[in-house]
SEMARSE-742734 format. One record per atom (N, C-alpha, C, CB): x, y, z. Coordinates in steps of 0.02 Angstrom, whole numbers, plus 32768, in hexadecimal, padded with zeros to 4 digits. Glycine has a CB too. Layout:
<atoms>
XYZ/...
</atoms>
This chain:
<atoms>
7E027FCC8345/7DD980068337/7D8F7FF38339/7DEC802682F3/7D678018835D/7D2080078364/7CF980198325/7D02802B83A0/7CC17FF7831B/7C95800782E3/7C71804982F1/7C627FCE82D7/7C6D807582BF/7C4A80B582CA/7BFF80AB82D1/7C5880E58291/7BE080D782F6/7B9780D682FC/7B7980F382BC/7B7F80FE833B/7B4B80CD829D/7B2E80E4825E/7AE580F98266/7B3380AD822B/7AC780EC829F/7A83810282AB/7A7F812582EF/7A5280C682A9/7A64816082EF/7A608186832D/7A2081758353/7A6381D1831F/7A1C818E838F/79E0818183B9/79A681AE83A4/79F1818C8402/79B381DE8377/797C820B8362/796C82038318/798D82548372/798381CC82FA/797181BD82B5/79A481D08281/793281DF82A5/79DB81EF8295/7A0E82018265/7A3481C4824D/7A3F82338283/7A4B81C6820D/7A70818F81EF/7AB181AA81D3/7A46816C81B8/7AE8818781E1/7B2A819981C7/7B3A816C818C/7B60819581FE/7B4C818A8153/7B5D81638117/7BA6816F8105/7B2F817780DC/7BCE813A80FC/7C13814380E6/7C168156809C/7C3C810380F3/7C3A818B808B/7C43819F8045/7C8D81AA8038/7C1A81E08035/7CA081A57FF9/7CE581B17FE4/7D168186800C/7CF781FB7FEB/7D0881478011/7D3481198036/7D7681118011/7D1280D58040/7DAC81078037/7DEE80F9801B/7DF880AD8019/7E27811B8045/7E0380907FDE/7E0980477FD9/7E4E802E7FEE/7DFB80307F92/7E4F7FF88013/7E8C7FD48024/7E817F8C8011/7E9E7FDC8071/7EA07F777FDA/7E977F347FBE/7ECC7F067FDE/7E9E7F347F6F/7EB87ECB7FF3/7EE77E9B8010/7EDF7E587FEE/7EDC7E94805C/7F177E357FE7/7F157DF17FCD/7F527DCD7FE9/7F157DEF7F7E/7F4B7D8C7FF5/7F807D658014/7F9A7D307FE4/7F687D458055/7FDB7D317FD8/7FFA7CFE7FAD/7FF37CBA7FCF/80447D0F7F9F/7FD47C8C7FAD/7FC47C4B7FCC/7FF87C167FBA/7F7E7C337FB6/80367C287FC3/806D7BF87FB8/80AB7C137FDA/807A7BEB7F6C/80DE7BE87FE3/811E7BFE7FFC/81467C1D7FC3/81457BC2801C/81797C437FD4/81A47C607FA1/81CE7C287F81/81D17C977FBE/81D87C2E7F3F/82047C007F1C/824C7C107F2E/81F87C037ECF/82787BE07F24/82BF7BEA7F34/82DB7C237F0A/82E77BAA7F28/82C87C277ECA/82E27C5C7E9F/82CB7CA17EB7/82CD7C517E56/828F7CA47ED5/82777CE47EF0/82A07CF77F2E/822D7CDF7F02/82AD7CC67F59/82D87CD37F93/831C7CED7F7D/82DF7C937FBE/83387CCE7F49/837A7CE37F30/83787D2A7F17/83917CB37EF9/83437D3C7EF3/833C7D807ED9/83377DB27F11/82FF7D857EAB/830D7DA47F42/83067DD17F7C/834A7DDA7F9E/82D17DB77FAE/836D7DA37FA7/83AF7DA67FC8/83E07DD07FA2/83CA7D617FD2/83E07DC97F60/840E7DF17F36/83FE7E3C7F3C/84097DDB7EED/83BF7E4C7F3A/83AB7E937F3F/83BF7EAF7F83/835F7E9C7F34/83B67E887FB8/83C57E9F7FFB/84107EA98007/83AA7E6E802E/84397E907FDA/84817E9B7FE0/84947EE27FCB/84A67E687FB5/84687F047FA8/84787F477F8F/84407F777FA4/84817F477F41/84457F8E7FE2/84137FBB7FFF/84347FFE800F/83F37F9C803E/840B80328015/842380748029/83F58091805D/842A80A37FEC/840B80C5807F/83E380E380B4/83A9810C8097/840F810F80E1/836E810080B2/8333812880A4/8325815180E2/82F580FA8090/82ED817580E4/82DA819A8120/82C181698154/82A581CF8110/82EC81558182/82D8812981B9/82E680E081AF/8292813181C4/82F180C98171/82FD80828166/832B80798129/82BB805B815C/8328803F810A/8352802F80D0/832780238093/83807FF280DF/834180368059/831D802D801A/834D80127FE5/82FD80718002/83357FEA7FB7/83617FCA7F87/837A7FFB7F52/833C7F907F64/83B77FEF7F3B/83D380147F03/83B27FFE7EC2/841F800B7EFF/83987FC27EC1/83747FA87E87/832E7FC57E87/83727F5A7E87/831D7FEC7E54/82DC800C7E4E/82AB7FE77E20/82E480527E36/82C17FAE7E07/82967F867DDA/829B7F3D7DED/82AB7F917D8F/828F7F2F7E2C/82977EEC7E47/826C7EBA7E21/82857EEB7E91/822F7ECD7E10/82007E9F7DF0/82117E907DA7/81BA7EBA7DF5/82447EB17D8C/825A7EA17D48/82857E617D48/82827EDB7D2A/829A7E4B7D82/82C37E0E7D88/82977DD17D77/82E17E087DCF/82AD7DA87D48/82867D6F7D32/827C7D3B7D6A/82A87D4E7CF8/82A57D3D7D9D/829B7D0F7DD5/825B7D1F7DFB/82D67D137E05/82407D5B7DF0/82017D6E7E11/81C67D6F7DE0/82097DB37E31/81CD7D4D7DA7/81997D507D73/81557D377D8C/81AF7D277D37/81557D017DB3/81167CE77DCD/80F67D177DFE/81207CA27DEF/811F7D357E28/81067D667E58/80EC7DA47E34/813D7D7A7E8A/81107DBA7E02/80FB7DF47DDA/80B87DE67DB8/81307E077DA5/80AF7DA97D9E/80707D977D7E/80367D9B7DB0/80757D507D61/80417D827DEE/800D7D857E21/7FFD7DCD7E34/80237D5E7E60/80317DF77E39/80247E3E7E47/7FF87E5D7E11/80677E657E4C/80067E4D7DD2/7FDE7E697D9C/7F957E507D9F/7FFC7E577D58/7F8B7E117DB2/7F477DF87DBA/7F237E207DF1/7F487DAC7DCC/7F467E2E7E28/7F277E547E5E/7F1A7E9C7E4A/7F557E527E9C/7F487EBA7E24/7F3E7EFF7E0D/7F027F027DDF/7F7E7F187DE8/7EFC7ED27DB1/7EC17ED07D84/7E817EC77DAD/7EC87E967D51/7E857E9F7DE2/7E4B7E947E0D/7E387ED57E30/7E5A7E5D7E42/7E6A7EFA7E48/7E5E7F3B7E68/7E3A7F6A7E38/7EA27F5B7E80/7E537F6E7DFA/7E337F9A7DC9/7DEC7F847DBA/7E5D7F9C7D89/7DE27F437DB6/7D9F7F297DA7/7D6F7F377DDF/7DA27EDE7D99/7D847F2F7E1D/7D587F377E57/7D4F7F807E6D/7D737F0F7E91/7D837FA87E64/7D847FEA7E83/7D8380237E50/7DBF7FF17EAF/7DB280227E21/7DB9805A7DF2/7D8280597DBE/7DFE80597DD0/7D74801F7DA1/7D3F80167D6F/7D44804B7D37/7CFA801A7D90/7D7D80517D16/7D8480867CE4/7D5A80797CA6/7DCE808E7CD0/7D3B80AD7C8C/7D1580A77C4D/7D4480AE7C12/7CDE80DC7C4A/7D7F80CC7C1D/7DAF80D57BE8/7DD680947BDB/7DDF810E7BF8/7DF780927BA3/7E2080587B90/7E6680617BAC/7E22804E7B43/7E7180497BE9/7EB380507C09/7EC9800D7C25/7EB180857C41/7F0A80057C2B/7F277FC97C47/7F5B7FDC7C7C/7F487F9D7C0F/7F527FC57CBA/7F827FD57CEF/7FC37FAE7CE6/7F647FC87D34/7FFA7FCB7CFB/803A7FA87CF9/80677FC37D31/805D7FB27CB4/80967F997D46/80C57FAB7D7B/80FD7FD57D5E/80E17F6C7D9E/810A800E7D7C/813C803C7D61/818180347D82/812580837D6A/8183802C7DC3/81C1802A7DE9/81B67FFE7E26/81D880727DFD/81EA7FDC7E3D/81E27FAF7E76/82247FAB7E9C/81CC7F687E5E/821E7FA57EDE/825A7FA67F09/824C7F817F49/82707FEF7F18/82807F737F6E/827A7F507FAF/828C7F7F7FE8/82A77F107FB1/82657F7B801D/82717FA0805B/82867F708092/82327FC98070/82B37F8680BD/82C67F5F80F7/82C57F8D8134/830D7F3F80ED/829C7F7C8164/82967FA381A2/82AD7F7881DB/824C7FBC81AD/82E67F8A81F7/83047F62822C/82EF7F7B8271/83507F648227/83057F5882A5/82F27F6A82E9/83037FB282F8/83167F3B831C/82D47FD78315/82D9801E8327/82DD804C82EA/831680288352/82CD803282AE/82C6805C8273/827D80698266/82E9803B8235/826E80948237/822980A58224/822780B581DA/820E80E1824E/81EC80BA81BF/81E380CF8179/81B7810D817A/81C38096814D/81D481458166/81B38186816E/816E8188814C/81E081BD8152/814381B18166/810181BC8147/810B81D98101/80D581EC8173/80EB81BB80D0/80F581D0808B/80BC81B8805F/813981B68070/80B981D28022/808D81B87FEE/80B781B17FAF/804E81E67FE3/809981997F79/80BF818A7F3C/80A881B57F02/80B8813F7F2B/80CC81EB7EF2/80BA82157EB8/80C481F07E75/80E582567EB8/80A6820C7E41/80AC81F17DFD/809781A87DF8/80F481F87DE4/806381987E1E/804981547E20/7FFF81567E2F/806F81297E54/7FDA81257E16/7F9281227E22/7F8280F67E5E/7F6E81077DE4/7F9C80B97E5E/7F96808F7E99/7FDC80757EAB/7F6480537E8D/7FE580647EEA/8025804A7F02/801A80087F25/8048807C7F30/804E7FE07F25/804B7F9F7F45/80837F957F78/804D7F687F11/80737F717FAD/80A57F5B7FDD/809B7F107FE8/809F7F838021/80D07EEB7FDF/80CE7EA27FE6/81017E8E801B/80DC7E7E7FA2/80EC7E66804C/81167E568085/813C7E14807A/80EC7E5180C4/817E7E1A807A/81AB7DE1806F/81BB7DC080B2/81EB7DF7804C/81C77DE980E5/81D77DCD8127/81C37E01815C/82227DBB812D/819D7DEB818D/81867E1781C3/81817DEE8204/81427E3881B2/81797E11823B/81647DF08279/81187DF08279/81827E1582B9/80FB7DB7826B/80B27DB48261/808C7DBF82A2/809F7D718243/80AD7DBA82DA/808A7DC4831A/80827E0D832B/80B07DA08351/80AE7E388311/80AE7E7D8329/80AF7EB282F2/80E97E878354/80C97EA482B7/80D47ED88285/80927EF28268/81007EBE824D/808F7F34825E/80557F55823F/806E7F8B8210/80267F738275/80417FA581E7/804D7FDF81BE/801A801481D1/804A7FCE8171/802D805381CE/7FFF808A81DF/7FEB80B081A0/801F80BA8212/7FAB80BD8199/7F9080E88164/7F7581278185/7F5980C3813A/7F7B815F8162/7F6A81A08180/7F3481C38158/7FA881CC8185/7F0781E3817D/7ED4820C815D/7EF182528152/7E92820F8188/7EF582688113/7F1182A98103/7EDC82DD80EF/7F4382A280CB/7E9D82CA80F6/7E6782F980E4/7E6C83388110/7E2282D880EC/7E5F837080F1/7E6483B08114/7E2983BA8143/7E6883EC80E2/7E3783CA8181/7E0383DA81B2/7E10841F81D0/7DFF83A481E9/7DDC844681D7/7DE6848981F4/7DF58486823E/7DA884B481E8/7DDD8451825F/7DEA844882A7/7DFF83FF82B1/7DAB845982D3/7E3583F582D5/7E4D83B182E2/7E3483998326/7E9983AF82DF/7DFD83748324/7DE583548361/7E0D8313836C/7D988345835D/7E1A830283AA/7E3E82C583BA/7E0F829983E3/7E8082D383E0/7DF2826683C3/7DC3823B83E8/7DE78214841F/7DA0820A83B8/7DC282028452/7DDE81D98487/7DF18195846A/7DAC81D184C2/7E218174848A/7E3A81358471/7E0381018467/7E6E811984A1/7DD181028492/7D9C80D0848F/7D6780E1845A/7D7A80CA84D2/7D6A811D843E/7D378132840E/7D52813D83C8/7D1781728425/7D8E812583BA/7DAA812B8376/7D8380FD8347/7DF6811B8375/7D6E8117830E/7D4980EE82DE/7D5B81038297/7CFC80F582EA/7D3A80E58266/7D4980F1821F/7D44813A820C/7D1C80C881F4/7D18815F822C/7D0B81A48218/7D3A81D68239/7CC481B58229/7D5081C98276/7D7781FC8299/7DC181EA829F/7D5B820682DD/7DD681AF8287/7E1B819A828E/7E4881C2825F/7E22814F827F/7E8181D78279/7EB481F78250/7EE981C7823A/7ED382318275/7EE9818B8258/7F1B8158824A/7EFA8113824C/7F56815C827C/7F0D80E9821E/7EF180A5821B/7F2B8074821A/7EC3809C81DC/7F2E8048824C/7F638016824F/7F497FD38235/7F7D800F8297/7F737FB1820F/7F5F7F7081F4/7F977F3E8200/7F4E7F7581A8/7F857F048219/7FB67ECE8223/7FCC7EB381DF/7F997E96824F/800B7E9E81DC/80267E84819D/80427E3E81A8/805D7EB38181/80497E198171/80647DD68175/808A7DC58135/802C7DA38180/80B37D928139/80DB7D7D8101/80AD7D6880C7/81097D428115/80BB7D82808A/80937D718050/80567D9C8045/807E7D2B8054/804C7DCF8070/80127DFB806A/80217E338039/7FFE7E1880AF/7FF27E3F800B/7FF77E767FDC/7FC27EAA7FEC/7FEF7E5D7F93/7FD77EE97FF0/7FAA7F217FF9/7FAC7F4D7FBB/7FBC7F4A8038/7F727F617FA2/7F6C7F917F6B/7F407FCA7F82/7F507F6F7F2A/7F5580087F74/7F2F80427F8B/7F3F807E7F60/7F3F80517FD5/7F1580B27F61/7F2480EE7F3A/7F68810B7F4E/7EED81237F43/7F8F811F7F1C/7FD381377F2A/7FD381777F52/7FF881417EE9/7F9B819A7F55/7F9681D87F7C/7F8E81CB7FC7/7F5D82017F63/7F81818C7FDA/7F75817B8020/7FB781798046/7F4F81388025/7FBE81A38078/7FFC81A580A0/8000816880CD/7FFF81E580CA/803D814E80D4/8047811280FC/808F81128115/803980D380D3/809D80E68144/80E180E1815F/80E580AC8194/80F68124817C/812280A381AD/812F807581E5/8149809F821D/8163803C81D0/812080A88250/812A80DB8282/813E80BC82C5/80EB8106828B/817880CF82DF/818D80B78320/815F80D18358/81D580CC832E/8146810F8350/811E812E8384/80DC81098390/810F81758373/80C080EB835B/808080C88364/808B807C8364/804F80DB832C/80CA8068836F/80DB8022837A/80CD7FF6833E/80B6800883B6/80DC800F8301/80D87FE482C6/81107FAF82C8/80DD800E8286/81477FC082E9/817F7F9282EF/818D7F858339/81BF7FAE82CC/81887F47834F/81947F388396/81C67F0083A0/81537F2783B8/81DC7EDE836B/82097EA58374/824E7EB58358/81EC7E688351/827C7E878362/82C07E8D8348/82C67E758300/82F07E678374/82917E5982E5/82927E3C82A3/828E7E72826D/82587E0A829B/82B87E6E823A/82B67E9E8203/82777E9381D9/82F57E9981D7/82567EC981C8/821B7EC6819C/82337ED38154/81E47EF981B3/82237EA58127/82387EAC80E1/81FA7EAC80B5/82697E7380CC/81F37EDF808C/81B97EE58060/81CE7EFB801A/81867F16807E/81A57EEA7FEB/81AF7EFF7FA5/81787F2F7F93/81AF7EC17F74/818A7F6A7F7B/81597F9D7F69/815B7FA97F1E/81667FDE7F90/81237FBF7F03/81227FD07EBC/80EB80047EAE/81177F917E90/80F280277E76/80C180587E60/80A180407E1F/80E2809C7E57/806480587E14/803D80447DD9/802280817DB5/800380157DEE/802A80827D73/800C80B57D49/7FE480917D12/804280E57D2A/7FCB80B57CE1/7FA380967CAD/7FBD80AA7C68/7F5A80A97CB4/7FB0807D7C38/7FB9808B7BF1/7F75808D7BD1/7FE880567BD0/7F6E80B47B9B/7F2E80B87B78/7F1A80FF7B6D/7EF980937BA0/7ED9810B7B68/7EBF814E7B5B/7E8B81627B8F/7EA081527B14/7E8D81A17BA1/7E5E81BD7BD1/7E3B81F97BB2/7E8181D17C13/7DFC82067BC7/7DD882417BB1/7DC4823D7B67/7E02827E7BBC/7DB482787B4B/7D9E827C7B06/7DB682BC7AE6/7D5182777B01/7DBC82BB7AA5/7DD182F77A80/7D9D832E7A86/7DDE82E77A36/7D5D831C7A80/7D27834E7A81/7D2583747AC3/7CE4832C7A75/7D3383527AFA/7D3283747B3B/7D7583937B4D/7D1D83437B71/7DA4838D7B1D/7DE883A97B27/7E0B838A7B62/7DE483F67B30/7DFC834A7B6F/7E1C83267BA7/7E4282E97B90/7DE783117BDB/7E4B82E27B4E/7E6B82A67B33/7EB482A27B49/7E6782A57AE7/7EC882667B5F/7F0D825A7B72/7F1F82137B5E/7F1682647BBF/7F56820E7B38/7F6E81CD7B24/7FAC81BC7B4E/7F8081CB7AD7/7FA981837B6F/7FDF816D7B9B/7FFF812E7B7D/7FC581607BE3/803E81337B6D/806180FC7B4B/809080D97B7C/808781147B0E/
</atoms>
């Protein structure tokens, strides 16, 4: 995707506002044997999702064999809140639910977002690092849908953003951001099964104030 033009030939300046954050971090170690065993156990009990397979286990990260991985996820979530959310209220993020996805050859993962969650995470356990990508979609309402030429797609006019993925990569993003693994845009091109761990994040603490009638206690 090309860089957008930010300065015009007649003095106009384009400023990016209301950017959507996509946080990335890479696990800088190999998986431990106990983690491999846990992933294998979960993958033994899968069910059909829309286009791919999803684990019957909805609390994968509660398994003590993944305690080190869970700790790293929490460090990254805290980092996301520190860098991006910057809440003035006294809140603490926590993982609510976690599961494993498996997308095999000629399968896809439907376009979706994650309700009842503030931020969501996707962590890649096994992928084809040469070809696999994830697609993010712009859902902002437009009165007219212009379709830019392939050579002129940029940050401002793109309706879809593809990102390459790799083993050990963690993505954190607002849960309202639509995403998927799309066969039509070639997110999957190899015979290798893509395996990822997803989770949702909410907060505990207090929001708002009594005086403004916005107080909310989250336990």
